[in-house]
C-alpha positions as CSV (number, residue, x, y, z in Angstrom):
1,M,12.8,52.1,-6.6
2,N,10.2,54.8,-5.6
3,V,9.3,56.0,-2.4
4,T,6.7,58.2,-1.7
5,F,5.2,59.6,1.5
6,T,1.5,60.8,2.3
7,K,0.3,62.6,5.5
8,L,-3.3,61.6,5.7
9,N,-3.9,63.4,9.2
10,D,-2.0,64.8,12.1
11,V,-1.0,60.9,13.5
12,T,-1.1,59.1,10.2
13,G,0.8,58.8,7.1
14,E,1.3,56.3,4.2
15,L,4.7,55.1,2.8
16,I,4.5,53.4,-0.5
17,V,7.2,51.9,-1.9
18,T,7.5,50.9,-5.6
19,I,10.3,48.3,-6.5
20,E,11.4,47.2,-10.3
21,E,13.0,44.2,-11.2
22,K,16.4,46.2,-12.0
23,D,16.2,47.1,-8.5
24,Y,16.7,43.6,-6.9
25,T,17.7,41.5,-10.0
26,P,21.5,42.2,-9.4
27,K,21.2,40.9,-5.5
28,V,19.2,38.0,-6.4
29,N,22.1,37.1,-9.1
30,K,24.9,37.8,-6.5
31,T,22.9,35.6,-3.9
32,L,22.1,32.8,-6.2
33,Q,26.1,32.9,-7.1
34,R,27.0,32.8,-3.5
35,I,24.9,29.9,-2.7
36,S,26.5,28.0,-5.7
37,E,30.1,28.7,-4.3
38,Q,29.1,27.6,-0.8
39,H,26.7,25.0,-1.3
40,P,27.2,23.5,-5.0
41,E,24.9,20.9,-6.4
42,K,25.7,17.2,-6.8
43,G,28.0,16.9,-9.9
44,F,29.0,20.3,-10.3
45,R,32.2,22.1,-9.0
46,P,31.8,25.1,-6.5
47,G,30.3,28.1,-8.5
48,H,29.7,26.4,-11.6
49,T,26.2,25.3,-10.8
50,P,24.0,26.2,-14.0
51,K,22.1,29.4,-13.2
52,A,18.8,27.9,-14.3
53,L,19.2,24.8,-12.0
54,L,20.2,27.3,-9.2
55,E,17.0,29.6,-9.9
56,K,14.6,26.6,-10.3
57,K,15.7,25.4,-6.7
58,Y,16.5,28.7,-5.1
59,G,15.1,31.3,-7.4
60,K,11.7,32.1,-5.4
61,S,13.0,32.1,-1.9
62,V,16.0,34.1,-2.8
63,K,13.8,36.6,-4.7
64,Y,11.5,37.1,-1.8
65,D,14.1,37.5,0.9
66,V,16.0,40.3,-1.4
67,I,12.9,42.0,-1.9
68,N,11.7,41.9,1.3
69,E,15.3,43.1,2.5
70,E,15.4,46.0,-0.2
71,V,11.9,47.3,0.8
72,G,12.5,47.1,4.6
73,E,16.0,49.1,3.8
74,A,14.3,51.6,1.6
75,V,11.5,52.5,4.2
76,Y,13.8,52.8,7.0
77,N,16.5,55.1,5.3
78,Y,13.3,57.2,3.8
79,V,12.1,57.7,7.3
80,K,15.5,58.8,8.8
81,E,16.6,60.6,5.7
82,N,13.2,62.8,5.9
83,N,13.1,62.7,9.6
84,I,9.8,61.5,9.9
85,N,8.9,61.0,13.8
86,V,7.3,57.8,13.5
87,L,5.8,55.9,16.5
88,G,6.6,52.3,16.5
89,N,7.5,50.4,13.1
90,P,5.7,51.0,9.9
91,M,2.7,48.2,9.3
92,P,2.5,47.0,5.8
93,E,-1.1,46.7,4.4
94,A,-2.3,43.4,3.1
95,D,-2.2,42.6,-0.4
96,D,-4.6,39.7,-1.5
97,K,-3.3,40.3,-5.2
98,F,0.7,39.5,-4.2
99,D,2.5,37.4,-6.9
100,L,5.9,36.6,-6.7
101,E,5.8,36.1,-10.1
102,N,5.3,39.5,-11.2
103,K,8.6,41.7,-12.1
104,D,7.7,44.9,-10.6
105,F,5.6,45.4,-6.9
106,T,4.2,48.0,-4.9
107,F,4.1,47.8,-1.3
108,K,2.0,50.1,1.2
109,F,2.7,51.1,4.8
110,K,0.5,52.8,7.6
111,V,3.2,55.0,9.6
112,G,2.1,56.4,12.8
113,I,3.6,59.9,13.3
114,A,4.2,61.5,16.8
115,P,1.8,64.7,17.1
116,E,3.4,68.1,17.4
117,I,3.6,69.2,20.9
118,K,4.4,72.7,21.6
119,I,5.1,73.8,24.9
120,D,5.8,77.6,25.8
121,V,8.4,77.4,28.8
122,N,9.2,80.7,30.4
123,K,10.0,82.1,33.9
124,D,6.3,82.5,34.7
125,L,5.6,78.6,34.2
126,S,5.5,76.5,37.8
127,I,5.7,73.1,38.2
128,P,4.5,71.7,41.7
129,Y,7.2,69.3,43.2
130,Y,5.8,66.3,45.1
131,T,7.3,64.8,48.1
132,I,6.7,61.2,48.4
133,D,6.9,59.3,52.0
134,V,7.3,55.8,51.5
135,T,5.7,53.5,54.0
136,D,6.5,50.3,55.3
137,E,3.2,49.1,53.7
138,M,4.3,50.6,50.6
139,I,7.3,48.8,50.7
140,N,5.9,45.6,51.8
141,R,3.6,45.9,49.0
142,Q,6.0,46.1,46.3
143,D,8.4,43.3,48.0
144,E,5.3,40.8,47.8
145,A,4.5,41.6,44.0
146,L,8.1,41.1,43.2
147,R,8.5,37.9,44.9
148,R,5.2,36.7,43.5
149,R,6.2,38.0,39.8
150,F,9.8,36.2,40.1
151,G,9.4,33.5,42.8
152,E,10.4,30.0,41.8
153,Q,7.8,27.2,40.8
154,V,7.4,24.7,43.3
155,S,5.2,21.5,43.6
156,G,2.7,21.5,46.2
157,E,-0.5,19.7,47.3
158,E,-2.3,22.7,48.3
159,V,-3.4,26.0,46.3
160,E,-3.3,29.4,47.9
161,A,-6.2,31.7,46.6
162,N,-3.3,33.9,44.9
163,A,-1.6,31.0,43.4
164,I,-0.6,30.3,39.8
165,V,-1.6,26.7,39.1
166,K,0.3,24.3,36.6
167,G,-0.5,21.1,35.6
168,T,-3.0,18.6,33.4
169,I,-6.4,20.1,32.9
170,T,-8.8,17.3,32.1
171,E,-12.7,18.0,31.2
172,L,-14.9,15.8,33.4
173,D,-18.6,14.8,32.9
174,E,-21.3,15.3,35.0
175,N,-20.4,12.7,37.4
176,G,-17.0,14.1,37.9
177,A,-15.5,11.2,35.8
178,V,-12.9,11.9,33.0
179,K,-14.9,12.5,29.8
180,E,-14.2,10.2,27.1
181,N,-13.1,11.9,23.9
182,G,-13.0,15.2,26.4
183,I,-10.7,18.1,26.5
184,V,-6.9,17.3,27.9
185,N,-4.5,20.0,28.3
186,E,-1.3,18.7,29.6
187,N,0.3,22.0,30.0
188,G,-2.7,23.8,31.6
189,I,-2.1,27.1,33.6
190,V,-4.9,29.0,35.8
191,A,-5.2,31.4,38.2
192,P,-7.9,30.9,40.6
193,E,-8.1,34.4,41.8
194,H,-9.6,35.4,38.5
195,F,-12.1,32.6,38.4
196,T,-15.5,34.0,37.9
197,S,-17.4,31.8,40.1
198,D,-16.8,29.3,43.0
199,E,-18.6,26.4,40.6
């Protein structure tokens, strides 16, 4: 297996992982053997299912899983061993030509790189210290926000302006009656305070 890294600019890079048949075949065979031992096919003793039968039944999915695992591990190890300060997870590039029937594969990943930040810290540097006076209004506002966010959902007959409303939403016709073959969402959720118009 081969992994290369190219820095495209200050904050972006590209990882290319090339994996050959010899890199994943031993693990594929080992996984198929374990399947044979743990889930024997009807008519065969545990561990004695013919390899051709195992490959026909499980080969593609096992190959896919093993390659996925091997490539993921290769990317993780490369980033760690080369001390690449990544932002988030490497993002795989889509490959319309990917074919699991192939023997060798190449995968490309876009990598976000943390920019270098140089801070000159010396005794002349001063940082302002802020003393924040916490008012009762601030406490009440935060308390109200927390109660709204973590409050209990209860049934009700009236809707307050800032409520979150859950229920069945049914499309009506121009007369206010249920529209035949109209849209019905049995688990609809709406927030009236975000409606763009009273209508």
